[in-house]
Backbone as numpy.savetxt, mean C-alpha at the origin, in Angstrom:
# Nx Ny Nz CAx CAy CAz Cx Cy Cz
15.29 2.74 -32.09 14.43 2.80 -33.26 13.45 1.62 -33.28
13.96 0.44 -32.92 13.10 -0.75 -32.92 11.99 -0.59 -31.88
12.35 -0.04 -30.71 11.36 0.17 -29.66 10.29 1.14 -30.12
10.71 2.21 -30.82 9.75 3.19 -31.32 8.84 2.58 -32.36
9.40 1.69 -33.20 8.60 1.02 -34.24 7.54 0.11 -33.59
7.96 -0.66 -32.59 7.01 -1.53 -31.90 5.92 -0.71 -31.24
6.30 0.46 -30.71 5.31 1.29 -30.03 4.27 1.85 -30.99
4.65 2.01 -32.26 3.68 2.45 -33.25 2.62 1.39 -33.51
3.04 0.13 -33.47 2.11 -0.98 -33.74 1.32 -1.34 -32.48
2.04 -1.44 -31.37 1.42 -1.76 -30.08 1.74 -0.65 -29.08
1.05 0.46 -29.16 1.38 1.61 -28.31 1.18 1.32 -26.82
2.14 1.80 -26.02 1.99 1.71 -24.57 0.92 2.69 -24.14
0.08 2.27 -23.21 -1.01 3.11 -22.76 -0.85 3.49 -21.29
-1.29 4.65 -20.94 -1.27 5.11 -19.55 -2.26 4.28 -18.75
-1.86 3.67 -17.65 -2.78 2.84 -16.86 -3.85 3.65 -16.14
-3.70 4.97 -16.10 -4.69 5.80 -15.42 -5.81 6.27 -16.35
-5.44 6.69 -17.58 -6.45 7.21 -18.50 -6.64 6.33 -19.73
-5.75 5.34 -19.90 -5.83 4.37 -21.00 -5.53 4.96 -22.37
-5.00 6.17 -22.42 -4.60 6.77 -23.69 -3.16 6.40 -24.00
-2.83 6.40 -25.30 -1.48 6.04 -25.72 -0.47 7.04 -25.17
0.67 6.51 -24.71 1.74 7.36 -24.20 2.53 7.94 -25.36
2.74 9.25 -25.34 3.55 9.88 -26.38 5.01 9.46 -26.27
5.45 9.28 -25.04 6.81 8.81 -24.79 6.72 7.40 -24.19
7.12 6.38 -24.95 6.99 5.00 -24.45 7.81 4.71 -23.21
8.76 5.61 -22.87 9.57 5.41 -21.67 8.85 5.89 -20.41
7.75 6.63 -20.59 6.95 7.05 -19.44 6.09 5.90 -18.98
5.74 5.90 -17.68 4.83 4.87 -17.18 3.40 5.35 -17.22
3.18 6.58 -16.76 1.87 7.20 -16.91 2.07 8.52 -17.67
1.01 9.02 -18.26 1.14 10.22 -19.09 1.39 11.45 -18.21
1.92 12.48 -18.82 2.23 13.71 -18.10 1.00 14.30 -17.44
-0.13 14.28 -18.13 -1.37 14.85 -17.59 -1.78 14.12 -16.31
-1.81 12.79 -16.35 -2.22 12.02 -15.17 -1.23 12.15 -14.03
0.04 12.18 -14.36 1.05 12.32 -13.31 0.90 13.68 -12.61
0.64 14.72 -13.39 0.48 16.06 -12.82 -0.78 16.14 -11.96
-1.81 15.37 -12.33 -3.09 15.45 -11.63 -3.30 14.34 -10.59
-2.24 13.61 -10.23 -2.37 12.63 -9.16 -2.85 13.35 -7.89
-3.93 12.87 -7.27 -4.49 13.57 -6.10 -3.71 13.26 -4.82
-2.52 13.82 -4.72 -1.65 13.54 -3.58 -2.19 14.18 -2.30
-2.01 13.48 -1.19 -2.48 13.98 0.10 -1.45 14.80 0.85
-0.17 14.43 0.68 0.94 15.03 1.45 0.79 14.79 2.95
0.07 13.75 3.33 -0.11 13.43 4.75 1.21 13.05 5.42
2.17 12.56 4.63 3.44 12.12 5.22 4.22 13.27 5.84
3.83 14.50 5.55 4.52 15.67 6.09 3.95 16.13 7.43
2.86 15.48 7.86 2.18 15.94 9.08 1.91 14.77 10.02
2.35 14.90 11.24 2.11 13.85 12.24 0.61 13.61 12.44
-0.14 14.69 12.58 -1.58 14.58 12.74 -2.25 14.85 11.40
-2.93 13.85 10.89 -3.60 13.96 9.59 -4.82 13.04 9.61
-5.70 13.11 8.62 -6.93 12.31 8.65 -6.72 10.80 8.75
-5.64 10.28 8.18 -5.39 8.83 8.28 -4.96 8.48 9.70
-4.05 9.26 10.26 -3.61 8.99 11.62 -4.78 9.07 12.60
-5.68 10.01 12.39 -6.82 10.20 13.30 -7.77 9.00 13.29
-7.76 8.22 12.21 -8.61 7.03 12.15 -8.31 6.06 13.29
-7.07 6.10 13.79 -6.64 5.12 14.79 -6.60 5.68 16.20
-7.04 6.93 16.36 -7.08 7.52 17.70 -7.95 6.68 18.63
-7.39 6.35 19.79 -8.13 5.57 20.78 -8.28 4.10 20.44
-7.68 3.66 19.34 -7.81 2.27 18.92 -6.49 1.50 19.03
-5.42 2.15 18.61 -4.12 1.46 18.58 -3.02 2.51 18.57
-1.86 2.16 19.12 -0.72 3.09 19.16 0.02 3.04 17.83
0.00 4.15 17.12 0.64 4.23 15.81 1.64 5.39 15.83
2.86 5.12 15.38 3.87 6.17 15.32 3.50 7.23 14.30
3.13 6.79 13.10 2.74 7.70 12.02 1.88 6.92 11.04
1.03 7.62 10.33 0.15 6.98 9.35 -0.08 7.92 8.18
-0.08 7.36 6.97 -0.21 8.21 5.80 -0.78 7.43 4.62
-1.27 8.15 3.64 -1.68 7.60 2.35 -1.13 8.50 1.26
-0.76 7.91 0.15 -0.19 8.67 -0.96 -1.24 9.50 -1.68
-2.40 8.88 -1.99 -3.40 9.51 -2.84 -4.78 9.49 -2.19
-5.58 10.49 -2.56 -7.00 10.44 -2.24 -7.69 9.49 -3.22
-8.71 8.79 -2.72 -9.49 7.88 -3.56 -10.85 8.52 -3.84
-11.10 8.82 -5.12 -12.39 9.35 -5.55 -12.98 8.39 -6.56
-14.27 8.12 -6.42 -14.95 7.24 -7.36 -14.86 7.80 -8.77
-14.38 6.95 -9.70 -14.23 7.37 -11.08 -12.97 8.16 -11.36
-12.12 8.33 -10.36 -10.92 9.13 -10.52 -9.68 8.33 -10.91
-8.57 9.03 -10.99 -7.29 8.43 -11.39 -6.89 7.31 -10.43
-7.02 7.56 -9.14 -6.61 6.57 -8.14 -7.40 5.28 -8.28
-8.70 5.38 -8.46 -9.53 4.19 -8.60 -9.10 3.38 -9.82
-8.79 4.05 -10.90 -8.38 3.34 -12.11 -7.04 2.64 -11.90
-6.10 3.29 -11.25 -4.80 2.68 -11.00 -4.92 1.46 -10.09
-5.72 1.57 -9.04 -5.87 0.45 -8.11 -6.63 -0.70 -8.77
-7.60 -0.40 -9.61 -8.31 -1.45 -10.34 -7.36 -2.22 -11.25
-6.46 -1.51 -11.90 -5.47 -2.17 -12.75 -4.58 -3.08 -11.91
-4.17 -2.58 -10.75 -3.28 -3.33 -9.87 -3.95 -4.58 -9.31
-5.17 -4.44 -8.81 -5.82 -5.54 -8.09 -6.50 -6.56 -9.00
-7.07 -6.08 -10.12 -7.94 -6.96 -10.89 -7.49 -7.20 -12.33
-6.48 -6.46 -12.80 -6.04 -6.60 -14.18 -4.62 -7.13 -14.30
-4.07 -7.58 -13.20 -2.74 -8.19 -13.25 -1.60 -7.21 -13.43
-1.85 -5.92 -13.26 -0.81 -4.91 -13.49 0.02 -4.70 -12.21
0.85 -5.68 -11.91 1.70 -5.57 -10.73 2.66 -4.38 -10.82
3.00 -4.01 -12.06 3.92 -2.89 -12.25 3.35 -1.56 -11.76
2.01 -1.47 -11.72 1.38 -0.26 -11.21 1.72 -0.08 -9.72
1.61 -1.16 -8.95 1.93 -1.09 -7.53 3.38 -0.73 -7.29
4.28 -1.32 -8.07 5.71 -1.03 -7.92 6.00 0.43 -8.26
5.42 0.91 -9.34 5.63 2.30 -9.77 5.14 3.28 -8.70
3.92 3.05 -8.18 3.38 3.94 -7.15 4.24 3.89 -5.90
4.69 2.69 -5.52 5.54 2.56 -4.35 6.84 3.31 -4.50
7.44 3.25 -5.68 8.70 3.96 -5.91 8.49 5.47 -5.82
7.41 5.95 -6.42 7.09 7.38 -6.34 6.95 7.83 -4.89
6.16 7.08 -4.14 5.88 7.50 -2.77 7.09 7.32 -1.86
7.90 6.33 -2.15 9.09 6.10 -1.35 10.01 7.30 -1.32
10.17 7.96 -2.46 11.01 9.16 -2.50 10.42 10.27 -1.63
9.09 10.37 -1.60 8.45 11.36 -0.73 8.67 11.01 0.74
8.53 9.73 1.09 8.66 9.32 2.49 10.07 9.55 3.02
11.07 9.46 2.14 12.44 9.71 2.57 12.64 11.15 3.02
11.80 12.06 2.55 11.91 13.46 2.92 11.17 13.78 4.22
10.48 12.78 4.77 9.70 12.99 5.99 10.44 12.42 7.20
10.55 13.22 8.24 11.19 12.74 9.47 10.37 11.64 10.14
9.11 11.53 9.78 8.25 10.50 10.37 8.54 9.11 9.80
9.09 9.06 8.58 9.23 7.78 7.89 10.65 7.47 7.41
11.57 8.39 7.52 12.89 8.15 6.93 13.80 7.27 7.79
13.29 6.83 8.95 14.10 5.95 9.80 13.44 4.58 9.96
12.60 4.20 9.02 11.96 2.88 9.05 13.01 1.79 8.85
12.87 0.68 9.56 13.83 -0.42 9.46 13.40 -1.50 8.48
12.09 -1.73 8.37 11.61 -2.83 7.53 10.18 -2.54 7.08
9.84 -3.02 5.89 8.51 -2.80 5.32 7.77 -4.14 5.24
6.55 -4.17 5.77 5.74 -5.39 5.76 4.40 -5.10 5.08
4.06 -5.82 4.03 2.73 -5.66 3.44 1.70 -6.47 4.21
0.48 -5.94 4.31 -0.60 -6.72 4.91 -0.80 -7.96 4.05
-0.72 -9.16 4.65 -0.78 -10.39 3.85 -2.19 -10.75 3.40
-2.24 -11.50 2.30 -3.48 -12.12 1.85 -3.55 -13.55 2.39
-4.75 -14.06 2.56 -4.89 -15.48 2.87 -4.42 -16.28 1.66
-3.89 -17.47 1.91 -3.30 -18.27 0.84 -4.29 -18.58 -0.28
-5.57 -18.72 0.05 -6.56 -19.02 -0.99 -6.75 -17.84 -1.93
-6.82 -16.64 -1.37 -6.98 -15.44 -2.20 -5.71 -15.17 -2.99
-4.57 -15.43 -2.36 -3.30 -15.26 -3.06 -3.23 -16.19 -4.28
-3.65 -17.42 -4.07 -3.63 -18.39 -5.16 -4.57 -17.98 -6.28
-5.73 -17.46 -5.92 -6.72 -17.05 -6.92 -6.24 -15.85 -7.73
-5.68 -14.85 -7.02 -5.23 -13.63 -7.70 -3.86 -13.81 -8.32
-3.02 -14.63 -7.69 -1.68 -14.86 -8.20 -0.62 -13.98 -7.58
-1.02 -12.99 -6.82 -0.08 -12.08 -6.17 -0.84 -11.26 -5.13
-0.07 -10.61 -4.27 -0.62 -9.71 -3.26 -0.29 -8.29 -3.69
-1.31 -7.49 -3.99 -1.08 -6.14 -4.49 -0.31 -5.28 -3.49
-0.45 -5.57 -2.20 0.28 -4.80 -1.20 1.78 -5.12 -1.23
2.12 -6.32 -1.66 3.53 -6.68 -1.80 4.17 -5.87 -2.92
3.42 -5.61 -3.99 3.97 -4.82 -5.09 4.24 -3.39 -4.64
3.31 -2.84 -3.87 3.50 -1.50 -3.30 4.73 -1.49 -2.39
4.84 -2.52 -1.55 5.99 -2.62 -0.64 7.30 -2.73 -1.41
7.28 -3.49 -2.50 8.48 -3.65 -3.31 8.93 -2.31 -3.89
7.96 -1.52 -4.38 8.30 -0.21 -4.91 8.86 0.71 -3.85
8.25 0.72 -2.68 8.78 1.51 -1.57 10.20 1.10 -1.23
10.43 -0.20 -1.19 11.76 -0.73 -0.88 12.79 -0.28 -1.90
12.40 -0.26 -3.17 13.33 0.12 -4.24 13.85 1.54 -4.06
12.94 2.45 -3.72 13.35 3.85 -3.62 13.87 4.22 -2.23
13.37 3.57 -1.19 13.81 3.89 0.17 15.03 3.09 0.60
15.35 2.04 -0.16 16.50 1.18 0.18 16.33 0.54 1.55
15.11 0.09 1.81 14.76 -0.57 3.07 14.26 -1.97 2.76
14.67 -2.99 3.52 14.25 -4.36 3.21 12.76 -4.60 3.48
12.23 -5.60 2.81 10.84 -6.03 3.01 10.82 -7.38 3.70
9.68 -7.70 4.29 9.46 -9.02 4.86 8.06 -9.46 4.46
7.98 -10.50 3.62 6.70 -10.98 3.10 6.24 -12.26 3.81
7.01 -12.74 4.77 6.74 -14.08 5.31 6.44 -14.15 6.81
6.76 -13.12 7.56 6.65 -13.23 9.01 5.24 -13.00 9.54
4.44 -12.21 8.84 3.05 -12.01 9.23 2.18 -12.82 8.27
1.35 -13.68 8.83 0.55 -14.61 8.02 -0.94 -14.40 8.32
-1.73 -14.39 7.27 -3.18 -14.36 7.46 -3.65 -15.80 7.54
-4.00 -16.23 8.74 -4.29 -17.65 8.95 -5.74 -18.02 8.68
-6.62 -17.01 8.66 -8.04 -17.28 8.45 -8.55 -16.44 7.30
-9.27 -17.04 6.39 -9.84 -16.29 5.27 -11.02 -15.47 5.78
-11.05 -14.19 5.44 -12.16 -13.33 5.84 -12.92 -12.89 4.59
-14.19 -12.58 4.78 -15.01 -12.13 3.65 -14.56 -10.76 3.18
-14.89 -10.41 1.95 -14.50 -9.12 1.40 -14.99 -7.98 2.29
-14.19 -6.93 2.37 -14.50 -5.79 3.22 -15.31 -4.72 2.48
-15.44 -4.83 1.20 -15.94 -3.75 0.36 -17.28 -3.19 0.79
-18.22 -4.07 1.13 -19.58 -3.60 1.42 -19.88 -3.52 2.91
-18.87 -3.72 3.74 -19.10 -3.76 5.19 -18.94 -2.38 5.83
-19.69 -2.18 6.91 -19.54 -0.98 7.70 -18.38 -1.14 8.68
-18.05 -0.04 9.40 -16.84 -0.04 10.23 -16.81 -1.18 11.24
-17.85 -1.34 12.04 -17.84 -2.40 13.06 -17.78 -3.77 12.39
-18.50 -3.95 11.29 -18.49 -5.23 10.58 -17.09 -5.54 10.04
-16.39 -4.51 9.57 -15.02 -4.70 9.06 -14.10 -5.12 10.20
-14.27 -4.48 11.36 -13.43 -4.82 12.50 -13.66 -6.27 12.93
-14.91 -6.69 13.04 -15.24 -8.06 13.41 -14.73 -9.06 12.38
-14.72 -8.63 11.12 -14.35 -9.51 10.02 -12.87 -9.88 10.03
-12.03 -9.03 10.64 -10.58 -9.29 10.60 -10.00 -9.58 11.99
-10.83 -9.70 13.00 -10.33 -10.04 14.33 -9.66 -11.41 14.34
-8.50 -11.50 14.95 -7.81 -12.77 15.19 -7.53 -13.56 13.91
-7.26 -12.86 12.80 -6.98 -13.59 11.56 -5.50 -13.57 11.20
-4.70 -12.83 11.95 -3.27 -12.72 11.62 -2.41 -13.45 12.65
-1.29 -13.97 12.18 -0.39 -14.75 13.02 1.04 -14.30 12.72
1.86 -14.22 13.75 3.25 -13.81 13.61 4.15 -15.00 13.91
4.97 -15.39 12.94 5.77 -16.60 13.14 7.21 -16.31 13.59
7.57 -15.05 13.78 8.91 -14.72 14.25 8.86 -13.40 15.01
9.08 -13.42 16.30 9.01 -12.21 17.11 10.35 -11.49 17.21
11.43 -12.24 17.28 12.74 -11.67 17.59 13.24 -10.69 16.53
12.96 -10.95 15.25 13.56 -10.11 14.20 12.98 -8.70 14.19
11.82 -8.49 14.83 11.21 -7.17 14.84 11.38 -6.44 16.17
12.08 -7.04 17.10 12.29 -6.43 18.41 13.04 -5.11 18.26
12.49 -4.04 18.83 13.09 -2.70 18.81 13.22 -2.13 17.39
12.40 -2.58 16.47 12.45 -2.10 15.09 11.28 -1.14 14.80
11.51 -0.27 13.84 10.44 0.60 13.31 9.91 -0.08 12.05
8.69 -0.58 12.12 8.08 -1.34 11.03 7.07 -0.47 10.29
7.17 -0.47 8.98 6.18 0.22 8.15 5.24 -0.84 7.57
4.01 -0.83 8.04 2.99 -1.78 7.59 2.21 -1.12 6.46
2.13 -1.79 5.30 1.54 -1.14 4.12 0.39 -1.95 3.54
-0.55 -1.22 2.93 -1.72 -1.83 2.30 -2.10 -0.98 1.10
-3.09 -1.43 0.33 -3.47 -0.66 -0.85 -4.37 0.52 -0.50
-5.49 0.27 0.18 -6.44 1.34 0.51 -6.82 1.24 1.98
-6.90 2.38 2.65 -7.42 2.43 4.02 -8.76 3.15 4.00
-9.76 2.50 4.58 -11.07 3.14 4.74 -11.35 3.28 6.23
-11.80 2.22 6.87 -12.01 2.27 8.32 -10.72 2.02 9.10
-9.74 1.39 8.47 -8.49 1.07 9.16 -8.50 -0.26 9.88
-9.58 -1.04 9.74 -9.71 -2.29 10.50 -8.65 -3.32 10.14
-8.32 -3.42 8.88 -7.32 -4.41 8.45 -5.95 -4.07 9.00
-5.54 -2.83 8.86 -4.24 -2.41 9.39 -4.20 -2.56 10.91
-5.28 -2.21 11.57 -5.34 -2.34 13.02 -5.17 -3.79 13.45
-5.84 -4.71 12.77 -5.75 -6.12 13.14 -4.34 -6.66 12.96
-3.70 -6.32 11.84 -2.34 -6.80 11.59 -1.35 -6.16 12.57
-1.54 -4.88 12.85 -0.64 -4.19 13.76 -0.77 -4.70 15.19
-1.97 -5.10 15.59 -2.19 -5.60 16.95 -1.32 -6.81 17.23
-1.13 -7.66 16.25 -0.26 -8.82 16.41 1.19 -8.37 16.55
1.61 -7.42 15.72 2.99 -6.95 15.77 3.32 -6.24 17.08
2.33 -5.57 17.65 2.56 -4.80 18.87 2.77 -5.66 20.11
2.70 -6.96 19.96 3.06 -7.86 21.06 4.58 -7.99 21.20
5.31 -7.44 20.24 6.77 -7.54 20.23 7.38 -6.40 21.06
8.30 -6.68 21.96 8.91 -5.64 22.80 9.65 -4.60 21.96
9.42 -3.33 22.26 10.18 -2.25 21.64 9.82 -1.90 20.22
8.82 -2.58 19.64 8.49 -2.33 18.25 7.77 -0.98 18.10
7.98 -0.34 16.96 7.29 0.89 16.62 6.62 0.67 15.27
5.33 1.00 15.16 4.55 0.72 13.96 4.12 2.02 13.29
4.32 2.08 11.97 3.76 3.14 11.15 2.99 2.51 10.00
2.06 3.26 9.43 1.23 2.77 8.34 1.44 3.63 7.09
1.39 2.98 5.94 1.37 3.70 4.66 0.51 2.94 3.68
-0.35 3.63 2.97 -1.19 3.00 1.96 -1.13 3.77 0.66
-1.51 3.11 -0.40 -1.56 3.81 -1.69 -2.61 4.92 -1.64
-3.77 4.60 -1.08 -4.87 5.56 -1.10 -5.69 5.51 0.18
-6.46 6.55 0.39 -7.39 6.60 1.51 -8.77 6.96 1.00
-9.77 6.25 1.54 -11.14 6.55 1.21 -11.87 6.96 2.46
-12.67 7.99 2.38 -13.36 8.50 3.56 -14.86 8.41 3.37
């Protein structure tokens, strides 16, 4: 009763549409949850995200949870996560997608989840790494451990938002460092990020990991933009 009373004064709002939630125990409203633009790429070995890396890097599997459309639900959720301090959005999305990934033979045997790291300066400015929140949510539902410390972004790179494909690739070359090789030997690693567009960031981080003997790399992101 007390929770319901508080919700009348300070109603919980859906992070996707910003309307008050009828049920304060929901995270997003029924309408937005039903209309999440899911890709279902995790069910198919060959899909548009995986094809981004053809001829560039060896990837076991690659997927994105949602399509990214300008002005759509996905853009609003990611904006809340990255720029409004809503870390819970990343965790919620990760938990949702984790249950889907467990049903896929491509992803249900992952050993460890690694988020693409932020440079320490950007981490300090933002206060958190949005990809870590996504990884945490995936870990919660998949019951797979995370590693936030072994892959380090040693060089700050300029924002990728306005860059073209080749510029993005040049922007992230040689910026990642791996401080422990042995723990990933012969492991299936799921490397995760918020959005994949050209794939340059994931490719750069994975290139460092692929120096480890026997490692297998898969990718998962919250969204994909084409």
